[in-house]
C-alpha positions in Angstrom: 0.0 -0.2 0.1 2.9 2.4 1.0 4.5 2.0 -2.5 1.2 2.6 -4.3 0.8 6.0 -2.3 4.5 6.9 -3.2 4.2 6.3 -6.8 0.7 8.1 -7.0 2.3 11.1 -5.1 5.3 11.1 -7.5 3.3 11.0 -10.6 1.1 14.2 -9.1 4.4 16.1 -8.5 5.8 15.7 -12.1 2.5 16.6 -13.8 2.1 19.7 -11.6 5.5 21.0 -12.4 5.0 24.6 -13.7 7.6 24.3 -16.4 6.5 21.4 -17.9 2.9 22.4 -17.9 3.5 25.8 -19.4 5.8 24.9 -22.2 4.1 24.7 -25.5 6.0 24.4 -29.2 3.6 26.8 -30.4 4.5 29.5 -27.9 8.1 29.5 -29.0 8.3 27.9 -32.7 11.9 29.0 -33.2 13.1 26.3 -30.6 12.5 23.5 -33.0 13.1 25.4 -36.4 16.1 25.4 -38.4 17.7 28.9 -39.2 15.9 30.8 -41.8 18.2 31.4 -45.0 18.9 34.9 -45.9 18.1 35.6 -49.6 19.1 38.3 -51.8 19.7 39.3 -55.4 22.7 41.7 -56.2 23.3 43.0 -59.8 27.0 42.8 -60.5 29.4 44.3 -61.0 28.7 46.5 -58.0 28.8 50.1 -59.1 29.8 51.7 -55.8 31.0 49.2 -53.1 30.2 50.2 -49.6 32.2 51.8 -47.1 32.7 51.0 -43.7 31.2 48.1 -41.7 27.9 46.7 -42.9 25.2 47.2 -39.8 22.2 45.9 -42.0 21.6 43.2 -44.3 21.0 45.8 -47.2 24.7 46.9 -46.5 26.1 43.4 -46.4 24.9 41.9 -49.6 26.6 44.4 -52.0 29.8 44.4 -49.8 29.9 40.5 -50.3 29.4 41.1 -54.2 31.8 44.0 -54.6 34.6 41.7 -55.6 32.7 40.0 -58.2 34.2 40.4 -61.8 32.7 38.8 -65.2 34.7 36.1 -66.7 35.8 36.6 -70.2 33.2 36.3 -73.0 30.4 36.1 -70.3 26.8 37.2 -71.8 23.8 37.5 -69.4 24.2 35.2 -66.5 22.8 34.5 -62.9 24.3 32.3 -60.4 23.3 31.7 -56.6 25.9 30.7 -54.0 24.7 29.3 -50.6 27.3 29.8 -47.5 27.3 31.0 -44.0 29.4 33.6 -42.3 31.0 33.7 -38.9 30.8 36.6 -36.4 33.8 37.9 -37.6 32.6 38.1 -41.2 34.8 35.0 -42.3 33.3 32.2 -44.3 31.9 29.2 -42.5 32.7 26.2 -44.5 32.9 26.0 -48.2 30.3 27.8 -50.3 28.3 26.0 -52.6 26.8 26.9 -56.0 23.0 26.0 -56.1 21.9 27.6 -59.1 23.5 28.8 -62.6 22.1 30.3 -65.6 24.7 30.5 -68.3 25.7 28.5 -71.4 27.3 25.1 -70.7 30.9 26.2 -71.6 31.0 29.2 -69.4 29.5 27.7 -66.4 32.8 26.5 -64.9 34.3 30.1 -65.5 31.3 31.6 -63.8 31.3 29.2 -60.7 35.0 29.6 -60.3 34.7 33.4 -60.5 31.9 33.5 -58.1 33.6 31.3 -55.4 36.9 33.3 -55.9 34.9 36.5 -55.3 33.4 35.3 -52.2 37.0 34.4 -51.0 38.3 37.8 -52.0 35.5 39.6 -50.2 35.7 37.9 -46.8 36.0 38.5 -44.3 33.4 41.0 -44.5 33.3 44.0 -42.4 30.3 43.8 -39.9 29.1 45.4 -36.9 29.0 43.3 -33.8 25.2 43.4 -33.8 24.9 42.0 -37.4 27.8 39.6 -37.0 25.7 38.1 -34.0 22.7 38.2 -36.2 24.0 36.5 -39.2 26.4 34.1 -37.7 25.9 30.5 -38.7 22.6 31.5 -40.8 22.7 30.2 -44.4 22.9 32.9 -47.1 21.8 32.4 -50.4 23.2 35.3 -52.5 22.1 35.6 -56.2 24.5 37.4 -58.4 22.8 38.8 -61.6 24.9 39.8 -64.5 23.1 41.6 -67.3 25.9 41.2 -69.7 28.2 43.5 -71.5 25.4 45.3 -73.3 23.6 46.1 -69.9 20.2 45.2 -71.7 20.3 41.4 -71.7 18.5 39.6 -69.0 19.6 36.0 -67.8 
Protein backbone atom coordinates (compact mmCIF):
# COMPACT_ATOMS: atom_id res chain seq x y z
CA UNK A 1 0.00 0.00 0.00
CA UNK A 2 2.76 2.39 0.88
CA UNK A 3 4.46 1.86 -2.52
CA UNK A 4 1.21 2.70 -4.31
CA UNK A 5 0.85 6.01 -2.46
CA UNK A 6 4.44 6.91 -3.18
CA UNK A 7 4.00 6.26 -6.91
CA UNK A 8 0.78 8.24 -7.01
CA UNK A 9 2.40 11.14 -5.16
CA UNK A 10 5.39 11.14 -7.52
CA UNK A 11 3.15 11.18 -10.57
CA UNK A 12 1.19 14.09 -9.15
CA UNK A 13 4.39 16.04 -8.43
CA UNK A 14 5.73 15.55 -11.95
CA UNK A 15 2.53 16.54 -13.72
CA UNK A 16 2.12 19.62 -11.54
CA UNK A 17 5.51 21.01 -12.55
CA UNK A 18 4.90 24.57 -13.79
CA UNK A 19 7.69 24.42 -16.38
CA UNK A 20 6.37 21.26 -18.01
CA UNK A 21 2.79 22.47 -17.95
CA UNK A 22 3.53 25.88 -19.46
CA UNK A 23 5.90 24.94 -22.27
CA UNK A 24 4.30 24.55 -25.66
CA UNK A 25 5.99 24.34 -29.07
CA UNK A 26 3.50 26.87 -30.46
CA UNK A 27 4.52 29.46 -27.87
CA UNK A 28 8.12 29.44 -29.10
CA UNK A 29 8.28 27.92 -32.61
CA UNK A 30 11.92 28.92 -33.16
CA UNK A 31 13.00 26.35 -30.58
CA UNK A 32 12.44 23.52 -33.04
CA UNK A 33 13.01 25.23 -36.39
CA UNK A 34 16.10 25.42 -38.57
CA UNK A 35 17.70 28.80 -39.23
CA UNK A 36 15.92 30.78 -41.92
CA UNK A 37 17.94 31.30 -45.08
CA UNK A 38 18.78 34.91 -45.79
CA UNK A 39 18.11 35.53 -49.49
CA UNK A 40 19.14 38.42 -51.71
CA UNK A 41 19.81 39.32 -55.33
CA UNK A 42 22.64 41.66 -56.26
CA UNK A 43 23.29 43.09 -59.71
CA UNK A 44 26.98 42.74 -60.49
CA UNK A 45 29.41 44.32 -60.93
CA UNK A 46 28.57 46.54 -57.99
CA UNK A 47 28.83 50.18 -59.09
CA UNK A 48 29.85 51.72 -55.78
CA UNK A 49 31.12 49.32 -53.13
CA UNK A 50 29.92 50.18 -49.62
CA UNK A 51 32.37 51.74 -47.21
CA UNK A 52 32.72 50.92 -43.55
CA UNK A 53 31.27 48.06 -41.57
CA UNK A 54 27.88 46.74 -42.64
CA UNK A 55 25.22 47.19 -39.97
CA UNK A 56 22.22 45.93 -41.99
CA UNK A 57 21.57 43.13 -44.44
CA UNK A 58 20.96 45.72 -47.15
CA UNK A 59 24.54 46.94 -46.66
CA UNK A 60 25.99 43.43 -46.33
CA UNK A 61 24.92 41.96 -49.67
CA UNK A 62 26.65 44.52 -51.95
CA UNK A 63 29.73 44.27 -49.74
CA UNK A 64 29.84 40.51 -50.41
CA UNK A 65 29.38 41.06 -54.16
CA UNK A 66 31.81 43.98 -54.54
CA UNK A 67 34.73 41.71 -55.58
CA UNK A 68 32.83 39.92 -58.36
CA UNK A 69 34.21 40.38 -61.89
CA UNK A 70 32.73 38.94 -65.09
CA UNK A 71 34.74 36.12 -66.67
CA UNK A 72 35.89 36.68 -70.27
CA UNK A 73 33.21 36.37 -72.96
CA UNK A 74 30.36 36.02 -70.47
CA UNK A 75 26.95 37.07 -71.69
CA UNK A 76 23.96 37.57 -69.44
CA UNK A 77 24.16 35.20 -66.47
CA UNK A 78 22.82 34.50 -63.00
CA UNK A 79 24.32 32.35 -60.27
CA UNK A 80 23.38 31.66 -56.67
CA UNK A 81 25.88 30.80 -53.96
CA UNK A 82 24.84 29.39 -50.58
CA UNK A 83 27.17 29.93 -47.65
CA UNK A 84 27.36 31.02 -44.03
CA UNK A 85 29.44 33.60 -42.21
CA UNK A 86 30.98 33.64 -38.76
CA UNK A 87 30.57 36.57 -36.38
CA UNK A 88 33.81 38.09 -37.66
CA UNK A 89 32.56 38.03 -41.29
CA UNK A 90 34.73 35.12 -42.45
CA UNK A 91 33.29 32.21 -44.41
CA UNK A 92 32.10 29.24 -42.40
CA UNK A 93 32.82 26.18 -44.51
CA UNK A 94 32.89 26.07 -48.28
CA UNK A 95 30.31 27.99 -50.33
CA UNK A 96 28.10 25.89 -52.57
CA UNK A 97 26.65 26.85 -55.95
CA UNK A 98 22.96 26.01 -55.99
CA UNK A 99 21.90 27.58 -59.29
CA UNK A 100 23.54 28.86 -62.47
CA UNK A 101 21.93 30.22 -65.62
CA UNK A 102 24.59 30.41 -68.28
CA UNK A 103 25.59 28.43 -71.34
CA UNK A 104 27.39 25.13 -70.65
CA UNK A 105 30.95 26.03 -71.65
CA UNK A 106 30.93 29.23 -69.58
CA UNK A 107 29.47 27.67 -66.43
CA UNK A 108 32.83 26.55 -65.01
CA UNK A 109 34.33 30.02 -65.43
CA UNK A 110 31.30 31.61 -63.76
CA UNK A 111 31.38 29.17 -60.83
CA UNK A 112 35.12 29.68 -60.37
CA UNK A 113 34.80 33.47 -60.41
CA UNK A 114 31.86 33.50 -57.99
CA UNK A 115 33.64 31.30 -55.45
CA UNK A 116 36.85 33.33 -55.85
CA UNK A 117 34.95 36.60 -55.36
CA UNK A 118 33.46 35.37 -52.09
CA UNK A 119 36.95 34.40 -50.93
CA UNK A 120 38.27 37.87 -51.89
CA UNK A 121 35.42 39.76 -50.22
CA UNK A 122 35.59 37.89 -46.93
CA UNK A 123 36.00 38.46 -44.12
CA UNK A 124 33.22 40.97 -44.56
CA UNK A 125 33.33 44.04 -42.34
CA UNK A 126 30.37 43.68 -39.96
CA UNK A 127 29.22 45.49 -36.87
CA UNK A 128 29.01 43.35 -33.73
CA UNK A 129 25.21 43.37 -33.88
CA UNK A 130 24.98 42.21 -37.49
CA UNK A 131 27.77 39.68 -36.94
CA UNK A 132 25.77 38.10 -34.13
CA UNK A 133 22.59 38.11 -36.19
CA UNK A 134 24.03 36.40 -39.28
CA UNK A 135 26.53 34.06 -37.65
CA UNK A 136 25.89 30.52 -38.84
CA UNK A 137 22.71 31.38 -40.75
CA UNK A 138 22.60 30.22 -44.36
CA UNK A 139 22.82 32.98 -46.95
CA UNK A 140 21.67 32.46 -50.53
CA UNK A 141 23.15 35.30 -52.58
CA UNK A 142 22.15 35.55 -56.23
CA UNK A 143 24.56 37.38 -58.51
CA UNK A 144 22.87 38.74 -61.66
CA UNK A 145 25.07 39.90 -64.52
CA UNK A 146 23.09 41.64 -67.27
CA UNK A 147 25.82 41.15 -69.85
CA UNK A 148 28.19 43.55 -71.55
CA UNK A 149 25.29 45.26 -73.36
CA UNK A 150 23.55 45.96 -70.02
CA UNK A 151 20.22 45.26 -71.75
CA UNK A 152 20.45 41.47 -71.77
CA UNK A 153 18.60 39.56 -69.07
CA UNK A 154 19.59 36.14 -67.75
